[in-house]
Every structure is written in C-alpha cells, then in structure tokens.
N, C-alpha and C positions, 0 to 999 in steps of 0.2 A: 509507563507508565513513572518516570522522573520528572518532575515538574523542576526542578533544578536544570535537567536534560532541556527542558519546550526553555526556561530562559535562556541558555545556552544558544541556540537554534534560533530563539526570534528577538531576543533582547544583545547579543555577544556579537554573534556572524548576521543576520538585520534579514533572516530568513523570513517572507511577509507566503509566501504560497501555502499549501492546504499540502495537513501533515494527516498521513496514515500509516497506524499501526501494521507492525508486520501481521501475519495472521495467525490472531487470538488462537485457532484454534491444534496449530499444532503442539504446543502443554509446555512452548518452552520457559513460561512462566507458572508458577503456581498458584491456584485457586480458581475460581470458580470462572465462567463466562462471563457471565451479568460482573463481577467482582471489578472481572480483567479489566473488562470495555468501561465500567463508572470509573476506575480507575485513570485509565489513560482518556477518559475524556476531564476531567477535574484534572490534570497534570496538566491539559493544552490541545491536549490531541484533537486534529477537526472531527475525524473520521475514523472506524473501525474497521477488517478489514476479518470477515471471518465463512473461511471458502469452504470448507465443509461443515455437515453436520445437520442431526434432524430437524424436523420442522418448529419445535420446541426450544432448540436452542436457539435458531436464530433470531427466535422470537424472544429469548431472553436476555442478547442480546440486542438488539432493535429496542426493548422498552426500560437497558439499562444505558446508552445510548444517549437515547431520549431524542429529540429533534435535534436539528441543526443549528444553530447559531445564526444569526443574519452572517454574523463574519464567516465563519465560515462555508458557508452557501455564496457568500461571492466570490470568495477561493477556488471553492470548487468554481463556479463561473470561467475563472480566470483559467483555471489549469483546461476547463473544456474548450475555450477561446484559442486555447494557443497551442493545442492538439495540428500539427499535422497530416496531409496526409501523404500514406507509407509511399515509398518510393518502388513499383512494383521487380518483382524480380523473381529471376527464371531457378525455378525449382527445381528441376534433371539437372540443370547444368552446374547449384550448388549441390548436391548431393554427389554428382561425378567428381568436382573438387572436393569434397571432404573425404570421399570413398581414397581420392591419390592421397589424400595427406592421411591419412588412418591409416593405409601400403604400403606410405613409401615412398607413394612414383608422385616426384612435386616438380611441378615446370619451373627452371630459374628466367 
C-alpha cells in the first residue's frame, strides 16, 4: 500500500511487469479488505490477491479494486504470454528423494 515503494519498483528499479499484492486475507495489514484493496490500487498495484473469504468479502475486494486499468491489463497479458509449459516431473521419484533426505539417506 506504499506509493513510495511502488515508485522505487517502477521508476528506480525499472520493473514494468504485473504487480500483485500478497494475499490480503492473511491479515498482515490492519484495515478492511475494501480499504486495503483501494489503498493497494491507489499505491500502484495492478492486481489484488484475495485467496480466502466469503462471497461478500470477495465482492468487497472486487468492488474496491475496480476494473483493471489498460496498462494493468497489458501487463497481465504480457505475464500470461511469458508463461512456459512446466517440465514434467516424476512425483514418486521426487517423493522418494525427499524421504531419503529427511531420513538422512543421501546418495553422494
């Protein structure tokens, strides 16, 4: 919710990608969900992340955040276009390796 930090990120660092808040339902900041959402958007965030909550809370966040700006939409589209297909992994093999690491059985 800090306009100063958004200036650092955008102007001093030069980041022009999509900026999303952390999950505002974690209660890391004081205030209502709507107030926090408005403050984050006003500070310069593009998207509000709200992972848990009732439909009324979700509505409050959505109404407070409003519609995405054109520039936020372009950033979101660039972020989506930059996604790569994940490399397939062998879950059973990774689980076995994790189990070995946790239990002190490490192959050198």
